[in-house]
N, C-alpha and C positions, 0 to 999 in steps of 0.2 A: 774522548778518554775522560774519565771521571774520577775524582778522589771522594769517596763516600765513607760514611760510618753508619752503622746500624745498631739497633737496640740489642742488648745482651739477653734479655728475657721478653716475654710477650707483654705488649703494651695493652692499653685499654682505651675504648672509645668513651668519652665523657660528655655530658651536657654542660654547656656554658653556665647554665643556672639550675641547680638542684637543691631544694629545700626539704629538710625533714622536719616537719611541722608539728607542734604541739600546743594546746591552749596554754595561756599565760598562768592559769591556776588549775588545780586538779577538781575533778568532780564527775558526776554521773552523766554519760551521754544520752541525752534525750532526743537529740535530731541528728540524723547522719544523712547528709544530702547527696552524697557522691558514692561511686563505686569504682573499684580498681579498673583501670583503663579508660575511664571516662575523661573526656577533655573539658577543662573548665576555663573560664575567662578570668582576667584579673579582677580581684575584689568580690568574687563569688563566695558565698558562704559554704564552707565544707562541712562543718558540723557545729552543734551547739551543746553546751552542758546544762544541767539544772541550775536556774538563776532567779527562781521566784522571789527569794529573800532580796537580792540585789535590785530586781525590778520594782519591789514594794518600796525598798528605801529611795529609788528614783522617784517615785510617785509622792513620797512623804516629802522629799527635798522640794519638788515643784509647789506643793501645797505650803510649805513654809516660805517660798518666795512670795506667793500670793498674799499670805499673811502679813509678811514684812512690808509689802508695797502698801496695803491698807493702813498698816500702823504708821507708816511714814506719811501717808496722805493726811491721816488725822493729825499727827505732829506738825505738819507744815501748815495746817489750817489754824491751829492753836498759835504757831509762831506768827502767822500773819495777823491774826486778831491782836496778838501782845504787841506787835510793832505799831498797830494802829492805835491802841491804847497809850502807847509811849508818846506817839506824835501828838496826840490830844492833850496829854499831860503837860508837854512842853509848851504848847500854845497857851494853855490856861495859866501856866506858870508866869508867862510874860505879861498876863493881865492881872496877876496877883491873886487868882482864885485858888490855887493850889500851892502847897509848900514845896520847896526844892526836894525835901525828902521823899515826897510823893513821886516827883519826876524820877528821881534816882531809882526808887522801887520799880516803877513802870519799866524803865529802860533796862534793868537787871532781869526782870521777868521776860522782856522780849529777847534779850540775848540768850537766856537759858532755853526759852522755846525754840529759838533758831538752832541752837546747838542739838537739841533733840530731834529737829528736822534733819539737820546734816547727819546725825548718827544713824538715822533711818536708812539713808542711802547706803551707809557702810554695812548695815545689817542686810540689806537687799543683795549687795555684792557677795556677802558671806554665804547667804542662802543659794545664790546661784553657783558660787563655787561648790557647795554640797552637791548640787546637781551633776556638776562635771565630774566630782569624785565618784558618785554613784554610777554615772554612766561609764566611767572607766572601768569600774568592777564588772559591770555587765559586759564590756567588750572584752575582758580577758577570759570570759566563758564562751565567746564566739570566735571560731577559727575560720579565717578568710584567706583566699588565695592571693599571695603577694604578687604574682605574675600568672600569666596564661600558660597552660601546660597540660600535661596528661598525668593522671593520678596513677603512680606506680604501685603503691601499696597503701591499704588501710589496716591499721591495728586497732581493734575494738569493735564491739557491737553495740547496739541500743541496749541501754540498761547497765552496761559495763563502766567501771570507773577507769579514767585516765588521768595520769599526773604527768607534770613535766619532769625531765631527767635531772635529778640533784646531782651536784659536782661528785665526780668520781664513781658514779653509779650509772652505767649505760642502760637507758631504758628505750625500748623501741618507740619511734615517733608515732603520733597518731595518724599522720598522713605523710606520705613520701611523694613529693611534686616535682616533676621533671619538666623542664622547657627544652623539648626536643627539636626546636626550630633553629638551634644553634648547637653544633657538635664539634669536638676536637679530639685529637688523639694525644694520649700521655704515654711516653714510652721511656724506660729506664736506659740511659746510655752509660757505657763504662767511664769510670772517672779519667782514664787515660785519654779517651777521645773527647771528652766534654769540652776542654779548652778550644778545641778547633771550631766548635759550633758557634754561630752567631744568630741573633734575632733577624729574621728576613730571609734566611737561606732557604732554597727550594728543598722539597722533600717528596719522596714517592711512598705513598701509603698502600700497604696491602692488607687483606683481611682473609682469615680462614673462611669466612662466610662466603667470599666470593673468589675462589680459586683462580689465578691467572689475570685478575682484574686489578689495574694500577689506578689509584686516585692521585691527582695532583694535590700537593700540600705546601705549606710554608711555616717554618719555625716562628712561633708567636711568643713563646717565653722559655726561659731557661731557669730552672730552680736554682736560687742562691746558696744551696746547701747540698751536701752529699749525704745520701742515705746509707747508713751503716746496719747492715742486718747480718746477724750471726751465720756463719758457714756460706755466705754468698759474696760475690764481689761487689765492691763499693760502686754506686751508680748515682747519676744525676737525672732527675726527671725532666724530659724535654717534651714540650707541648707543641702540636703542629696543627694549623687550621687547614680545612679543605678549601681549595681555591678554584676548583673547576666547577662546571655546571652539570656534572654527571647526574642524571636523574636518579640514579640508584642511591645517591646520598639520602634521599628522602626516606629510603627504606631501612637505613641503618638504625641500630638501636643502641642505646646507652649500655655499656657493659659488653659489647662485642670485643673480642680479642683482636689486636691490630699490631702491625709492625710499621716502622718508619725508617726509611733510608734516606739520610740527610746528604745533599750533594754540597760538599765542601769547595770544590773547584771543577770547573768544566773547560775542556779545550777540545776544539775540532781540528781535523786534518792532521793527526799525530801519528807517528809510527808506534806500534804496540805489539807486545808478544803476550802470550798466555802467562799468568803469574806462576803457574805450575812449572814453567820452563826454566825458570831461574834457579841457579845454584847459589846458595848463600846470598841471594839477593843482588849480586853483581855480575855473575858469569853464566853463560849459557854453552851448551854444545851446539856448535854451528855445524851444519852438513855441508861440507865443500863440494865443489864441482865433480869431484871423483867419488862422490858418496862417502868420503871419510870424514871422521869427527875432527873439529877443530875447537879447542878450548879458547872462548872468545870472552874477553871481559867488556862489559858494557856500562854506559852511563845511563841511569834511569831517572825518570821524573815521577809523574803521578802514579799511583798504584792502587789497586783495590784486590778484592779476593779473586776476580776474574782476570783482569788484563793489567799490565804495567807498561807505561810509556818508556820508550827507548829513545834517549836523546843523542847518543853517539855510540858507534860500535857495530851497528847493523844498518842494512838498507832495505827498502821494500823488496819483497820477493825472496829474501833470504829465508832458508829452512833451519829451524831449530828443533831439538829433540824435546818432546813432551813427557815421554815416559822415562822419568828419571830412576824409576824402580827397577829397570832392566840390569841384569848383571853384565859385567864386561865392558862398561862405558869408560872409555879412555882416549885420549888424543891418537889419531891415527887409525883407529879401528873403523873398518868398513861396515856400513849400515845398509839395510834394506828398508825402503820406504813402504809402510803399510797403509792402505786406504782407510780413511776414517770410516768407523762404523757408524 
């Protein structure tokens, strides 16, 4: 016997990772390396925009680094010579050949030359930073795959312009990339049933694409909010992973409609009756030994749309009426048992 809850509307199979990609900046597409349906690896280049100007800036920045290094080399050579001159001036001053003022001038010149040498190092770092800036600009025109997957959709052709989506204006992504190696089911559950569901509970997943086939699942996430849509019941999205090794899982596609029945509680070896046999939830028409009806109150336990557990009031083998729409049902009425169709 099971207590289960099911989604109120059709759910959807989704990929664990799906990215709608666009370049970091707008521009004209000059290279389109992939087609729809093609599988790509992580880091693979998908498309490139025109970036000759940015590439030229990168080359200019590299030349500026080379120039800065040569200038620093020259400044450091001058600094080394100025230090040597200052050392000689101090030695001559001890012997009285030069004045103290000359020594002071030589030492000042040495310090100034060394400062110019040190400034050259800073200029080199600045020029190298310009290379990084230029390379970042080029990178914004190249779109690469953040993960391995299949290209679901390509928006744009060679020579066309593409732009990122500005705030508030939905723009189709240049590349829609899906990682179909990991799929799950997202189903809307009625807000009344949502409090019963917990992460880790087992679930049975069914799909319209495979009628009669059941996939084993497990609840992975319960949305922390209620979806409020006009003219629809308020629901909570419940996500379930596939947990069995059914080979058909590899044939599933993101976007398939799916249903998930979450098993809240499971009990074995219980007495149960068809739920349709219950009158107002707590009574049944019991067929006595003389084939006459007896109004019997029962104590129920777990219940779902198909069966309800009976804790007290009936025993195994008892016969109850399931066709409650028949006229004349009342205590003491004799009935005829019809064979199941």
